N, C-alpha and C positions, 0 to 999 in steps of 0.2 A: 520502208516496208519490212515487216518481220521476215525472217528466213522461212521459206516454204519448202517442205520436203518434196522432192521430185523423183518420179519413178517411171518405169516402162511397162507398157502392155504389149506383148509380142504374140503374133499370130502364126509365126513360121510360114510366111507367105512364099509360095512357089512361083518363081518368075518363068516366063516363056523360055523354053530351051534348057531348063534346069530340072532337077529332081527333088523330091522331098528330102533326100539325104543332103543335098546341097543346102536346102533351107535350114536343116538342123545344124549344119556346120556354121552357117551364117548367124544363126541365133546364138550359138555359143560364143562366136567372135564378138558379137554385139554385147553380150552380157559381160564378157571379160573387159571390154573397153568401158562399158557403163560403170563398172566397179571403179575404174580409175577416174572417171569424170564426176563421181559423187552421187550417182543415182542410188536410191535407198532400196528399191524393190525391182524385181524383174518377174512380172506375172505373165503366165501363159493362158491364153483363152482356150475354151473348148468349143470346137466347131466340127460338124460332120457333113460328109457328102459334098465337099467343096474342093475342086481340084486345085484351087489357088491357095488353100489354107491347110497346112499340114499338122496343126496342133489338135489332132483328134484324140490321141492317147495322152492326155494332158499330164497325168501323174508320171508317166515314163519320161516325158520331156523335162518335167521339173527335176527329176533325178539326174538327168543328163546335164542340165545347166548347173545345178548345185554342185555336182561332182567336178565340174570344170572351172569353178570360181571359188573364191576364198571368203569373202565377207558380205557380198550383196545378198539381201534376202530374196528368196525365190518362192513363188507360190502360184496359185490359180486365180485367174481373173476371167471367168471362174470355173469351178466345177458346177455343171448344171445338175443339181441334186435330183430332180425327178428322173433323170436318166440312170440313177445309181441306187444301190442299197446303202442306207446309212451305215450299216455295220462295215461294209467293204470300204467305204470312204474313210471311216475311222481307222481301220486297219492299214490302209494305204498311207494316210497322212501320219499316222503313228509311226509307221516304218520310216517315212521320210524324216520325221522329227528325231528318230533315234540315229539315223545316218548322218544328219546335218543339224546338230543341236542349235536351237535358238536362231535358225535361219529360214524356217519354213512358215509360209502364210497359207491359210485356207480360206479363199474367197468362194462363197456359195451363192448361186443364183437359181431361179426356177424356170427360166426360158429354156427351150429345147436346144438352142444352138444350131438349128438346122430347120428344114422344111417339115411340115406335118407328116408327110408320108415316111420320111426317114425317121422322124421321132417315134412313129408307130413301130418301125422295124427295130429300133433300139430297145424299146420297152413298151409292149402293148398296153400295159396298165398304167402308163406314166401319168395320165390325167388324174387318177386317184391320188398319185403321189404329189401332184401339183397342189391339190387342195390340202394335203397333209404337210406342206412345206414347213410351217412353223413348228409342228410337232417333231418333224424329222431333224430340224436344227437342234431342238432340245435333246433329242435322242443321241445325236453325235456328241454334244457336250457331255452327256452322261457317260458315254463310252470313254471319253478322255479323263473323266474324274477318277481319282484314286478310290473313291467310295464305291465305284462299280465293281471292285474286286470281289465283293460278296454276291454279285448277281449271277443268275444262271447263264445269261448270255453276255459274254465279255469280248472286248477288243484289247486283250492283255498288253499287246505291243504299244497301245496308245495311252494306257493309264498313267496319269501323272506327267505326260509329255507336254511341253509348252509349244503349242501350235495355235497362234491367234486366229480367231474366226472373224471374217468380214462378211457382211451382207451386201450383195450386189443387186443393182436394180436399174430399170429404165422407166419406171413409173412411180406414182405416189404409194402404191401398195407396199413396196419394199421399204419405203421410208418409215411408214408406220411400224413395220415389223422390226427394223433395226433399232428404232427408238424404244419400242416395248422391251426388246431383249437386252438393251443396253450395250449394243455392239457397234463397232465402227462401220461406216456406210460408204460404199463406193458407187457413184452414179455414172452410167454409160452415156455421158453427154457427147461422146465422140460420134455417136450416130443417132441418139435419141435426145434431141435438144428441147422438146416441147415442155416437159414437166420438170426440168432441172431446178429452177428457182423455187417452185412450189414444193418439190420434194425435200429440198434442203431446209426450207422453212418448217415443214412438218417435222422433220427429223430433229431439228434443234428445239422446237417448242415442246415436243412430246418425249424427249429423251429421258429415260429412267436410269440413273446411275446404278451400276452393279459391281460385282466382284471383278469383272474383266476391265471395266472402263468407268471412270468417275465423271468424265465430261465428254460431250459429243466429239466425234472425230470423223470428219467428212473428206472424202476424196472425190475429185471430178476428173474425168478422162477427156482429153482433147486430141485432135489430129494436128500434127505439126509437120510441115515440110519447109525447112530453112536452108537457104543456100547463099552463095556470095552476093547474088543480086535478086531483085524481085522477078526479073525476066526468067532467070534460070529456074527459080523455084516454081514459077507458073508452068514452065515446060515439064519439070519433074512431076508436077501434080496431075498431068494428063494420064499417067499410069493409074493413079488412084481413082481419078474420075471415071475412067473406063471400068475399073473394078466395081465401083458403086453401081454404075449403070447395069453391069452384068448381074449383080445381086438383085437389083430392083426389078429387072426384066426376066429373071429366072434363066438367063443365058450366061452362066458363069464360065469363065475361061481363066487360063493362067494370067498372071500379072504381065501386062504388055509393056514393051519399051516406051520411053517417053517420046513424044512427038510435039511438033509445033501446035499451039492452041488454034484450032480451026474455028471459023465462025459458027459452024453447026454445033461443035462441042461447047463453045462459049454460050450459045443460045440454050442448050440443054442444061447447062450449069445454072441458068436463071430460073429453071422450072421450080415451082413452089415445093414439090416433093424433094428435089435435090437441095434446094436452099435450106430446108429444115434439117436434112442430113448433114449438110456442110456448115451449119451455123457456127459451130465451134471448131472449124478447121482453119488453122492459122498458117498461111502460106506466104513466104516472101524472104527478104533479106533479114539480117540480124536486127536492124533497126525496126523494120516492119513487124516482125514477129515479137520483138520485145514489147512494143507498144500494145499489141493485141493481147499478149499474155498478162501484162500489167493490168490492163482494163478488165480482163476476165477474173483475175484474182481479187481486184477491188469490188467487182460485182458480186462474186459468189462467197468470198471470205472463207474458202475451203482451207483445210489444214494441209492438204497434199494435192499435188498435180500428177496425174497419171498421163503419160504421153505415148502416143502411138504414131509411128511414121512408116508409111508404105511407099517406098520408092523402088524402082526396078533394080538399080545397081547397088550392091552392098556399100561401095565407097560413098555413094550419095546419102544412104541411110546413116552411115557412121558420121559423116560430116554434119548432117542435120541434127543428130543427137548431141554431137560435140558443141555445136553452136547453141542449142537449147540449154545445155548444162551451163555454159558460160553466161547465158542470159539470166538463168535462175540465180547464179552466184552474184551477178551484177545487181539484180533487184534486191537481193538480201543485203548487199553492201550499202545500198542507198536508202 
């Protein structure tokens, strides 16, 4: 199997009994270790009004992580563009690109990253911006262009700065857009499994080469909880399972400590809605997870794997990411 780039999607999850400050310190510790384990990118998600997820001021966290690491690329997975002004996004990422040259990625999506009531509070006119998403992508690209120096409205700090742009999505709409724009494409299959294969097919079939990218470049995100044994991984996964149930029921809470898998929780896990959410969640020992990742890569043929791991204890998260890195290296070697 060819070597596949592997990266991390981080939510700065807040565990029960801890604070957002603890989550930020843990995120930096993870990024520093990920750099040693060969991970290429460390992307931070944008979410709002969720007590268990502290990655709401995404750009600030990107700077925190980039400032505490040396070589790993740091970026957004993603900035939810309808929540923001394109000019401000260009200025913010231009600033990051100036501070950390050739290390910043800009992933852009159009979902709110929250519930509709909160989305309305973030930006009352956001629905107008949702429909203008393709135009706002082009607008940001223009702000980064040296040719924009003669424009009346400029993001001078961004002009000529190299910050690669990625289109994020969880449906086929984003695949059409990424292909049309000739941009790399990242699919959120860690929670939206239904349209993954269709979206990838659309992206590859309709891709238009451009100045940024000559060939399609696809990323897919998966959940991984790897541990010494299948039994331990299953127990660790109960924290994540309860987190998903909280999101789906609208009763979000801090990430809970792991517990034994009860019959009630196991039954809920089999519910069709959760099965769809968990379809690309790979949980188990090194051997189990390796087999699952190998099958996923053979199925999707993506260029890069984005991995997210939500476990209660930092040491369990670190161990899972270390095991996953070694799996990726073993697959490349064989």
